[in-house]
C-alpha positions, 0 to 999 in steps of 0.5 A: 557549536553553536551553528550545529545546536541551530542546524537540530531544530531544522533536522528534527523538522525535516525528518519530522515530514519524512516520517509523515511521508513515510506514514501518508505512503503507506495508508495509500497502499492500504486504501489501494489494495482494500481498493484492487480487493473490492474491484475483484470481489466485484468482477468475481461476483460478476461471474468475470475472473478475467476482469478480477486477475488483474485486481487481485495480481495488482493486490498482490503487488501491494500486499504479497504476504497476504493470504487470502489474495494469494488463495485468490490467485490461486498462487500456492 
């Protein structure tokens, strides 16, 4: 029983670290999505849809539920 009680703090530390890793991953994903959208908008303003499409596809892969991105790609 004492051995089990000693392992509880270690388990809590590992669980906390895992939660931090997942939250950073989500934040990085959101940042990457925004960066792709920004690049795509710049390319579209510059009349370069050939360069915007891969950026929009990358953004859609990161956030497939984003309706605006899907609309920009022409996906129905």
